[in-house]
Each structure stands twice: as C-alpha cells, then as structure tokens.
C-alpha positions in Angstrom: -18.7 8.6 48.9 -19.0 5.0 47.8 -16.0 2.8 46.9 -17.1 2.7 43.2 -17.2 6.5 43.0 -13.8 6.7 44.8 -12.3 4.2 42.3 -13.7 6.3 39.4 -12.1 9.4 40.8 -8.8 7.7 41.3 -8.9 6.3 37.7 -9.9 9.7 36.3 -7.1 11.6 38.0 -4.3 9.1 37.9 -4.9 6.4 35.2 -1.2 5.5 35.2 -1.6 4.0 38.8 -4.2 1.5 37.6 -3.7 1.0 33.8 -1.1 -1.7 32.9 0.6 -2.3 29.6 0.6 -5.8 28.4 3.8 -7.5 27.0 4.0 -10.0 24.2 6.9 -11.6 22.4 7.4 -15.0 20.7 11.0 -16.1 21.0 12.9 -17.7 18.2 11.6 -21.1 17.3 13.3 -23.9 15.4 10.0 -24.6 13.6 10.0 -21.2 12.0 12.4 -20.7 9.2 14.9 -17.9 9.3 13.9 -15.5 6.6 14.7 -12.1 5.0 13.0 -10.2 2.1 9.8 -12.1 2.6 6.2 -10.6 2.8 3.3 -11.0 5.2 -0.4 -10.2 5.2 -3.3 -10.7 7.6 -6.0 -12.9 6.2 -9.4 -12.4 8.0 -11.0 -15.5 6.6 -8.6 -17.7 8.5 -7.7 -15.1 11.2 -4.0 -15.8 10.6 -0.9 -14.1 9.2 0.3 -15.6 5.9 4.0 -15.3 5.1 5.4 -16.0 1.6 8.8 -16.2 0.0 12.1 -14.9 1.4 15.6 -16.4 1.8 18.1 -17.2 4.6 21.4 -16.8 2.7 21.5 -20.3 1.4 17.9 -21.2 0.4 15.1 -19.4 -1.2 11.8 -20.3 0.5 8.9 -21.4 -1.7 6.5 -22.6 1.0 3.8 -20.7 2.9 4.0 -20.2 6.7 1.0 -19.3 8.7 1.2 -17.7 12.2 -1.5 -16.9 14.7 -2.0 -13.5 16.3 0.4 -14.5 19.1 3.2 -15.2 16.7 3.1 -19.0 17.0 3.6 -21.1 13.9 0.3 -22.9 13.0 1.2 -24.8 9.8 3.5 -24.9 6.9 1.7 -25.5 3.7 3.1 -28.5 1.7 2.1 -27.0 -1.7 5.2 -25.0 -2.7 5.2 -22.0 -5.0 6.3 -22.7 -8.6 8.8 -19.8 -8.4 10.9 -18.2 -5.8 9.8 -14.9 -4.3 12.1 -12.3 -2.7 11.6 -8.5 -2.2 8.0 -8.9 -3.3 4.6 -7.5 -2.2 1.5 -9.3 -1.1 -2.1 -8.0 -1.3 -5.3 -9.5 -0.1 -8.1 -9.0 -2.7 -11.8 -8.9 -2.1 -12.2 -12.3 -3.9 -10.2 -13.9 -1.0 -7.1 -14.6 -3.0 -3.6 -13.3 -2.1 -1.8 -11.6 -4.9 2.0 -11.8 -4.9 3.7 -9.1 -7.1 7.4 -9.2 -8.0 8.3 -12.9 -8.4 11.2 -14.2 -10.5 11.1 -12.5 -14.0 10.4 -14.0 -17.4 12.7 -13.5 -20.3 10.7 -10.5 -21.5 11.6 -8.4 -18.4 8.0 -7.5 -17.4 6.9 -7.5 -13.7 5.0 -10.7 -12.9 2.5 -11.8 -10.3 0.8 -15.0 -9.0 -2.2 -15.7 -6.8 -2.5 -18.0 -3.9 -5.9 -19.4 -2.7 -5.9 -19.9 1.0 -8.9 -22.3 0.9 -7.7 -24.7 -1.8 -3.9 -24.2 -1.2 -3.4 -23.7 -4.9 -1.1 -21.4 -6.9 -2.2 -19.8 -10.1 -0.2 -19.4 -13.3 2.1 -16.4 -13.7 0.5 -13.2 -14.9 2.0 -10.0 -16.4 1.8 -6.4 -15.2 1.9 -4.8 -18.6 4.0 -1.7 -19.2 5.8 -2.3 -15.8 9.4 -3.4 -16.0 10.6 -6.1 -13.7 12.3 -4.7 -10.5 13.2 -5.4 -6.9 13.2 -3.1 -3.9 10.0 -1.3 -5.0 7.6 0.3 -2.6 4.0 -0.7 -2.6 0.9 -0.4 -0.3 -2.8 -1.2 -0.5 -5.3 1.7 -0.8 -8.4 -0.3 -1.5 -9.5 -4.0 -1.4 -8.7 -4.3 -5.1 -6.2 -1.5 -5.6 -2.6 -0.8 -4.6 0.1 1.6 -5.7 3.7 0.8 -6.7 6.7 3.2 -6.8 10.4 3.0 -7.7 12.7 0.0 -7.4 15.8 -1.2 -9.2 16.5 -3.5 -12.1 18.4 -6.5 -10.6 20.5 -7.0 -13.7 21.3 -3.5 -15.1 21.1 -1.8 -11.6 18.9 0.9 -13.2 16.9 2.9 -10.7 13.2 3.8 -11.3 11.1 6.8 -10.3 7.8 5.8 -11.9 4.5 5.3 -10.1 1.7 2.9 -11.1 -1.8 2.0 -9.9 -2.7 -1.7 -10.2 -6.3 -2.7 -10.1 -7.6 -6.2 -9.9 -10.4 -6.6 -12.4 -13.5 -8.7 -12.2 -11.7 -11.4 -14.2 -8.9 -11.5 -11.5 -6.3 -10.0 -13.8 -4.1 -6.9 -13.2 -5.0 -3.6 -14.9 -2.1 -1.1 -14.9 -2.5 2.7 -14.9 0.6 4.9 -15.2 0.7 7.8 -12.8 3.0 10.8 -12.5 6.7 10.1 -11.8 8.9 11.6 -9.1 12.0 13.8 -9.8 14.3 11.4 -7.9 14.8 7.7 -8.2 14.5 5.6 -5.1 14.7 1.9 -4.1 14.2 -0.2 -1.0 12.1 2.5 0.7 9.1 2.0 3.0 5.6 3.2 2.1 2.3 3.8 4.0 -1.2 5.0 3.2 -2.8 7.6 5.5 -6.4 6.3 4.9 -7.4 9.4 3.0 -5.6 10.5 -0.2 -1.8 10.6 0.5 1.0 8.1 0.4 4.2 8.6 2.4 7.7 7.1 1.5 10.6 7.1 3.9 14.1 5.7 3.6 15.6 3.9 0.7 18.7 4.5 -1.5 19.4 6.5 -4.6 22.4 7.5 -6.7 25.1 5.4 -8.3 25.4 2.0 -6.7 22.8 3.0 -4.1 25.4 4.9 -2.1 23.1 7.8 -1.1 20.7 7.0 1.8 17.6 9.1 1.5 16.6 11.2 4.5 13.7 13.2 3.0 10.1 11.9 3.2 8.2 11.8 -0.1 4.5 12.6 -0.2 2.2 11.6 -3.1 -1.3 13.1 -3.5 -3.5 10.3 -5.0 -6.5 12.6 -5.8 -4.5 15.2 -7.7 -2.0 12.7 -9.1 1.0 14.8 -8.2 3.9 14.8 -5.8 3.9 17.3 -3.0 6.9 19.1 -1.5 9.1 16.5 0.4 9.2 16.7 4.2 12.8 17.7 5.1 14.4 16.8 8.4 15.5 20.4 8.9 11.9 21.6 9.0 10.4 19.4 11.7 11.3 19.8 15.4 9.6 19.2 18.6 8.2 22.6 19.5 7.3 21.5 23.1 10.9 21.0 24.1 12.8 22.4 21.1 14.3 18.9 20.6 15.2 17.7 17.1 13.4 14.5 16.3 14.1 12.8 13.0 15.0 9.1 12.2 18.4 8.4 10.7 18.5 7.4 6.9 17.9 3.7 6.5 17.4 1.1 3.8 14.7 -1.6 3.7 12.8 -0.5 6.9 9.1 -1.1 7.6 6.5 1.7 7.8 3.1 0.4 9.1 -0.1 2.3 9.3 -1.9 1.6 12.6 -5.6 1.4 13.4 -5.6 5.1 13.2 -4.2 5.2 9.6 -2.8 8.7 10.1 -0.1 7.3 12.4 2.8 5.1 11.1 5.3 2.9 13.0 8.8 3.0 11.6 11.0 0.0 12.5 14.3 -1.5 11.4 16.4 -0.8 8.3 20.1 -0.6 7.4 21.6 2.4 9.2 24.8 3.9 7.9 24.5 7.5 9.0 23.5 9.3 12.2 21.2 12.2 11.7 18.8 13.6 14.3 18.0 11.1 17.0 19.8 8.3 15.1 18.6 4.7 15.2 15.6 3.3 17.0 11.9 3.0 16.5 9.8 6.0 15.6 6.1 7.0 15.3 5.0 9.5 12.6 1.8 11.5 12.6 0.8 12.3 9.0 -1.5 15.1 10.1 1.0 17.1 12.2 3.9 15.6 10.2 6.0 15.2 13.4 8.1 12.2 14.5 8.2 10.9 18.0 10.8 8.4 19.3 10.0 5.1 20.9 12.3 4.4 23.9 14.0 1.2 24.9 13.9 -1.0 21.7 16.9 0.0 19.7 17.8 -3.7 19.3 14.7 -4.2 17.2 15.8 -1.4 14.8 18.9 -3.4 13.7 16.9 -5.7 11.5 16.2 -4.9 7.8 14.0 -6.5 5.1 11.7 -7.9 7.7 7.9 -8.0 7.6 5.5 -5.8 9.7 1.8 -6.8 9.8 -1.0 -4.9 11.4 -3.3 -7.2 13.5 -7.1 -6.5 14.0 -6.5 -5.6 17.7 -4.1 -2.8 16.8 -0.9 -4.8 17.5 2.0 -4.9 15.0 3.7 -8.3 14.3 7.4 -8.1 13.3 9.0 -11.2 11.8 12.4 -12.2 10.6 14.9 -9.9 8.8 18.7 -9.6 8.6 20.7 -8.1 11.4 23.8 -6.1 10.3 24.9 -5.9 13.9 24.9 -9.7 14.5 25.5 -10.6 10.8 22.8 -13.3 10.8 19.3 -14.0 9.7 16.5 -14.1 12.2 13.3 -16.1 12.8 12.1 -14.1 15.8 8.5 -12.9 16.1 7.9 -9.7 18.0 4.4 -8.4 18.7 4.1 -4.7 19.6 0.9 -4.7 21.7 0.2 -1.3 23.0 1.3 2.3 22.5 1.2 5.0 25.1 2.1 8.6 24.3 3.9 10.5 27.1 4.1 14.2 27.8 7.7 14.3 26.6 6.6 13.3 23.1 8.3 9.9 23.4 6.3 6.8 22.9 6.7 3.6 25.0 5.7 0.3 23.3 5.8 -2.8 25.5 7.6 -5.8 24.0 9.0 -8.7 26.0 12.6 -8.9 24.9 14.4 -11.5 27.1 14.2 -13.5 30.3 15.6 -10.6 32.3 12.7 -8.4 31.1 10.2 -11.1 32.0 11.7 -11.4 35.5 11.7 -7.6 36.0 8.0 -7.4 35.0 7.1 -10.2 37.4 9.0 -8.5 40.2 7.1 -5.2 39.5 3.8 -7.1 39.6 4.6 -8.7 42.9 5.8 -5.3 44.3 2.5 -3.7 43.3 0.5 -6.5 45.0 2.5 -6.2 48.1 1.9 -2.4 48.1 -1.8 -2.9 48.0 -1.8 -5.6 50.7 0.3 -3.7 53.2 -1.8 -1.5 55.4 0.9 1.1 56.0 0.8 1.9 52.3 -2.4 3.8 52.7 -3.5 6.5 50.3 -4.6 9.9 51.5 -7.0 11.8 49.3 -7.6 15.4 49.2 -10.8 16.5 47.4 -11.1 20.0 46.0 -14.2 21.3 44.2 -13.4 23.4 41.1 -15.2 26.2 39.4 -17.2 23.8 37.1 -18.3 21.6 40.0 -16.1 18.7 39.1 -14.2 16.9 41.8 -10.4 16.4 41.3 -8.0 14.4 43.5 -4.4 14.5 44.5 -3.1 11.1 45.7 -0.4 10.7 48.3 1.1 7.4 49.2 3.4 6.7 52.1 5.5 4.6 49.7 8.0 6.9 47.9 8.4 4.4 45.1 4.7 4.7 44.2 4.3 8.5 44.2 7.8 9.7 43.2 6.6 11.5 40.1 3.8 13.4 42.0 5.9 14.4 45.1 7.2 17.7 43.7 3.7 18.8 42.8 2.3 17.9 46.3 5.2 19.6 48.1 4.7 22.8 46.1 1.0 22.8 47.0 1.8 22.2 50.7 4.4 24.9 50.9 2.2 27.5 49.2 -0.8 26.8 51.6 -1.4 28.8 54.8 -1.4 27.1 58.3 -5.2 27.3 58.5 -5.5 25.5 55.2 -2.9 22.9 56.3 -5.0 22.1 59.4 -8.1 21.8 57.3 -6.4 19.5 54.9 -5.1 17.4 57.7 -8.6 16.9 59.1 -9.9 16.0 55.7 -7.0 13.6 55.2 -7.7 11.9 58.5 -11.4 11.5 57.6 -10.5 10.0 54.2 -7.9 7.7 55.8 -10.4 6.3 58.2 -12.8 5.8 55.3 -10.2 4.0 53.3 -9.1 1.8 56.1 -12.7 0.6 56.6 -13.5 0.1 53.0 -10.1 -1.1 51.7 -11.4 -4.5 50.5 -14.3 -2.9 48.7 -12.0 -0.4 47.0 -9.6 -3.2 45.9 -12.5 -5.3 44.5 -13.8 -2.2 42.7 -10.4 -1.6 41.2 -10.3 -5.2 40.0 -13.8 -4.9 38.5 -12.8 -1.6 36.9 -9.7 -3.2 35.5 -11.8 -6.0 33.9 -14.2 -3.4 32.6 -11.3 -1.4 31.1 -10.0 -4.5 29.4 -13.4 -5.3 27.9 -13.7 -1.7 26.9 -10.3 -1.8 25.2 -11.3 -4.9 23.3 -14.6 -3.3 22.2 -12.7 -0.2 21.1 -10.2 -2.2 19.1 -13.0 -4.2 17.5 -14.9 -1.0 16.7 -11.8 0.6 15.2 -11.3 -2.4 13.0 -14.9 -2.2 11.9 -14.5 1.5 11.2 -11.4 0.8 9.2 -13.2 -1.8 7.2 -16.2 0.5 6.7 -13.9 3.3 5.5 -12.3 0.9 3.0 -15.7 -0.2 1.8 -16.7 3.4 1.4 -13.6 4.1 -0.7 -14.5 1.1 -2.8 -18.1 2.2 -3.2 -16.9 5.7 -4.2 -14.7 4.2 -6.8 -17.6 2.0 -8.1 -19.9 5.1 -8.0 -17.4 6.9 -10.2 -17.4 4.0 -12.7 -21.2 3.8 -12.7 -21.4 7.5 -13.4 -19.1 7.1 -16.3 -21.2 4.2 -17.6 -24.4 6.3 -17.1 -23.0 9.1 -19.2 -22.0 6.7 -21.9 -25.5 5.1 -21.8 -27.1 8.5 -22.1 -24.9 9.4 -25.0 -25.9 6.1 -26.8 -29.6 6.7 -26.0 -29.4 10.1 -27.7 -27.8 8.5 -30.8 -30.5 5.8 -30.9 -33.2 8.5 -30.7 -31.7 10.3 -33.6 -31.5 7.1 -35.7 -35.1 6.3 -34.8 -36.2 9.7 -36.1 -34.3 9.1 -39.4 -35.9 5.7 -39.8 -39.3 7.2 -39.1 -38.8 9.8 -41.9 -37.7 7.0 -44.3 -40.8 5.0 -43.4 -43.0 7.9 -44.1 -41.5 8.5 -47.5 -41.9 4.8 -48.3 -45.6 4.9 -47.3 -46.2 7.8 -49.6 -44.4 6.1 -52.5 -46.5 2.9 -52.0 -49.8 4.8 -51.7 -50.1 5.0 -55.6 -49.8 1.8 -57.6 -49.6 3.7 -60.9 -46.6 5.5 -59.7 -45.0 2.2 -58.8 -45.9 0.7 -62.2 -44.4 3.7 -64.1 -41.4 3.5 -61.9 -41.0 -0.2 -62.7 -41.3 0.4 -66.4 -38.8 3.2 -66.2 -36.5 1.0 -64.3 -36.8 -1.8 -66.8 -36.1 0.7 -69.6 -33.2 2.1 -67.8 -32.0 -1.4 -67.2 -32.1 -2.4 -70.8 -30.4 0.8 -71.9 -27.8 0.2 -69.2 -27.2 -3.3 -70.5 -26.8 -2.0 -74.1 -24.4 0.6 -72.9 -22.5 -2.1 -71.0 -22.3 -4.4 -74.0 -21.1 -1.5 -76.2 -18.6 -0.6 -73.6 -17.4 -4.2 -73.5 -17.1 -4.3 -77.2 -15.1 -1.0 -77.3 -13.0 -2.4 -74.6 -12.2 -5.6 -76.6 -11.5 -3.5 -79.7 -9.2 -1.3 -77.7 -7.4 -4.3 -76.4 -7.1 -5.7 -79.9 -5.8 -2.3 -81.2 -3.3 -2.2 -78.4 -2.2 -5.7 -79.1 -1.8 -4.9 -82.9 0.1 -1.8 -82.1 2.4 -3.7 -79.8 3.0 -6.3 -82.6 3.7 -3.6 -85.2 6.1 -1.9 -82.9 7.9 -5.2 -82.4 8.1 -5.8 -86.1 9.3 -2.2 -86.7 12.0 -2.7 -84.1 13.0 -5.9 -85.8 13.2 -4.3 -89.3 15.1 -1.4 -87.8 17.7 -3.7 -86.3 17.9 -5.6 -89.6 18.3 -2.4 -91.6 21.0 -1.2 -89.2 22.9 -4.5 -89.6 22.8 -4.3 -93.4 23.9 -0.7 -93.3 26.9 -1.6 -91.2 27.8 -4.4 -93.6 27.4 -2.1 -96.5 29.7 0.6 -94.9 32.2 -2.1 -94.1 32.1 -3.3 -97.7 32.3 0.2 -99.1 35.3 0.9 -96.9 37.1 -2.2 -98.2 36.5 -1.3 -101.8 37.7 2.3 -101.2 40.8 1.0 -99.6 41.4 -1.4 -102.5 41.1 1.4 -105.1 43.5 3.6 -103.2 46.1 0.8 -103.1 
C-alpha cells in the first residue's frame, strides 16, 4: 500500500479529519458608511459588489459604494444619485446597466425607477412603472437577465397594504414593461423573496394587518408557469422526521432570503423578531424541494440585524452588509462573508464566519494543535482494513490522542467488545504491521495529505466555477426559452399575414383578368365611353334641374316664412284694434246706463 493510496482511503472514510472550513469576516470600517434599507448586487463586468441608497438615521445616502469579494471598500463614486433611495430593489440587466426600482415618488404616485451605468458612472432620468402604485417594503427578485417579479408592499403615506403581483420586463429600448399577475389573498409588506431557479417564488416573513402588527409566519409560494398561488407552507406541517425535532424560524420583518449556487436552497438571515415560534431566532437554511428548514448554529448575533443586504458571490459565498440592530439600537457598517456550508447528520448547518478576535485566536490555537498532533510521533494512527462484500476497502482510524478521535471512540469500542479473542489477536497483528508502515512512511503520508489538500482546494474552486457557469447557462436557457416563445408568436402572426396577402393576391388576379377581357374589344370600350358620356350629360341635366328645384323650394320657403310673419303682424294688429273697440264699446254702454 502506497502513501497516496493510504491518504485516499483516509480521506474517503474520514473527510472531516482532513477537510477544513475557511473563515472570512471584514470588521467594521470607518471608510464604509453605516447603512440600513440599502440594496446590493454583484456586477460581473467589474467583479465587484455595487451598493446603492440606504440611510443611517440622519442622512439618506445617494452615493454608490463598491466592495470586492472580500468585503473591502474599493471606491466610493463621486457621482451622486439625483434622488434618495431606501427600501428599493436593484437588478442587473443584460445591457450591463443596474436598474434601481422604488426611488422617491413623483406627485402622480406611480412606482419609479432609474438606471446606473457602471462604466460611465452616469445616472439616467426617472422612468415610470405604469399601473404600479408607489410603495415601500415590497418583495422583488430576479428570474431572468431582463425580468423580475414584484409583490406586495405598503404605501408610505396612506399606510395601505398591497397584495398584487407584477412582472417587469426590460425591453429592447431599456424601458420597463409591466404585466399584472394574479394577486394573493393576504396583503404583506417587508417580506423576503427568493427564486428556486425553476418556476416558483417563495416569500417568508413580513407584516400584515392594521399598523403592521401581525408578523407573518407562513411561507407563501407562487407558481410562475401557472400564474397562481399555491397552498402556503405552514409551520405546523414541517418537522424534522429524523429526530422528531420541530424546526421553523420565528416570524420576522425585513429579513434576507438568498438563493445559493444550488438555487433550490435559501439562506435566511436577520430580521426584526418579536415572537418566538419553533426554534426562535437565528440563521436558517431552507430546501425548496423537500420544503424543510435546517438551523445554522452559532451565529445568532448575526440574526439581530434587519434591512441589510445579502449578495451571492460567484464562489458560493454570501456577503451580508449593514442593517439596523434592534438589540444594540444602532446602525451597522460591518461586512460578513459566509464562506462555506457543511450539512451535519443532525440536520443542523455550520457556516464559518469570523466573528471577533476571540474567535480568531481560538481558530489559530486549533490549527497549532493540529500541527502539533501531526508532528508528535506518539500520536500515531492505527488502521484496520476490512474488505467488504463489494470488494471495496473501508478503514477505521484510531488515534492515541483522545481529542482527535472522541467522536469515533464509541463505535470502535463497540466493535472491539463484540469481537472474539481470535479476531482481537488478528486485529492487533494487523495494527502492528500498519503502525510500522506508518512510522516508516510518515513524512510521505504528510506530504501526500498536503498535496491532497491543495488538490481539494483546486477541485473546490473548479466546482464553484462550474456551478457559476451552470447557473449562468440555466439563466441563458430561460432567456432563450422566453425568446423562443416570442419568436413562435411572431411566426404565427407572420403566417396569418401571409395567408391574408395570398387571399388579396387572388382577388387582384381576378380583377386583372376581368380588366383584360374588357380591354380586349375596342368597340366595347367605345360604346362604353359613349354611354358614359350620355349618362354624364343626363346626370348633369338632372343635377341642374335638381338645383333649380332646390332654389325654387328655398324661395317658396322664404316667401312662406315672410307671409307667416305678415299674417302674425296683421293678427296682432287686429287683436289690438279689437281690444280698443271692446274698450270703447264698454265705455259707451256705461255712459248709456248712467
């Protein structure tokens, strides 16, 4: 058995003895502004994280901050945005521009947007998202390079909550095209949203009810293909079947829900907690396929921040920046990078983040302890090889150091107690042979372990790069499917127009045939011309007679009107004389009587 094969067997059976989880955290920096309710997006053209908007309690930020993948501030752009931006959403389009949706409203109360060009550092004019009312606290997520969905929110003035859903597409001219989708039965604001990479959107957290007093605990699910809402995922339905343990995050407002390189898995972080349900506060991982939550241990202090930004990096890390801490009652400018995720058998997830100087010192001590364990000769490993039914070789590792093999001690003791004396002697002989081999080839084994560690790191880097390429290819496929659908519609429209043009062509051909037959005989044309001239002259005579009759009729009407007026005047004159005569007659009659 060579040292390389021995190393491979050790790594295959006990990867936790060799594999190490990296740590990364950028502490608070004075150069980075404290911010809350901002938005961040990864820009591949510059390989940086672009942060826009936000506020720190006193000032609304209008500048653009750019961080690298390590969370270090690279530059602050001098070109400030023309308007303030809080509780907004940023989307990177295929044209390379960053679209910021949900900026300060105009007087007409319509949701507005702007674009930022990372190359020229220029802002565009304000555009309108027609038919979408202005709101804050809405949930939005990108589903394609030029498409994202928007749900819910709250009117900042009237405090009205919304339950409507919209699809916003960026057209070829760079303007927003809005499509109204089906609404949900309940209104919700300040919820987190994520896309599973297939055809579903998931919404968790947020507030509803009067004055946002109700914290939502159910998870909403929207089916994009069918344009309908599925049955919400309730906390009473999902438990950990493996241990029977109830795992469900507490209700929270303004958290972040980030889809990872595997888009079916989401990372839930932060939020404003006011209730304790299930496992309470903390960080959680959600699997959209099994629809089960798993808790992340050891980082409850990160969960106290709300209205922060969470950005997925190409290597699979998640960058958390800023937010407001209800526990400390202050704004933050810290940058935390969640670098690796390891799923344990107890359905709890460990994510390595460097939190403080004490954690750094603890990790350094652990590294020194591991090096000392490998250097000391008394910490020799004994290997026991057993050939299984399928011919594969498995290994059980025993170390004289109790600290190194504490989790495997129970298993090894059970195997030792259950074996017969003959087997024990055989195992001891085999162990002595392997110990002698290890003592002779210790340096070669350690070098093979180092080489394997480097190969593993290179393999992890290649895997992350391939995952990123796969994610980009899936997005390109979705965009191509969308373009295919549009092209099919255009093809159907073109075929319909082609049929109409063929019908018109047939009609014109029949007309041309009739005209050719008519022009074939000159005599027929001459007779037709004569008849037409005769008809024309008769028509002119009729028209002149008609005009004359019309004038006579108008004269008669005018004379009749004049006679009627004269008759009315005579009638009034006669009535006046009749009244005078009656008056005179009455006077004479009264005189005779007297």
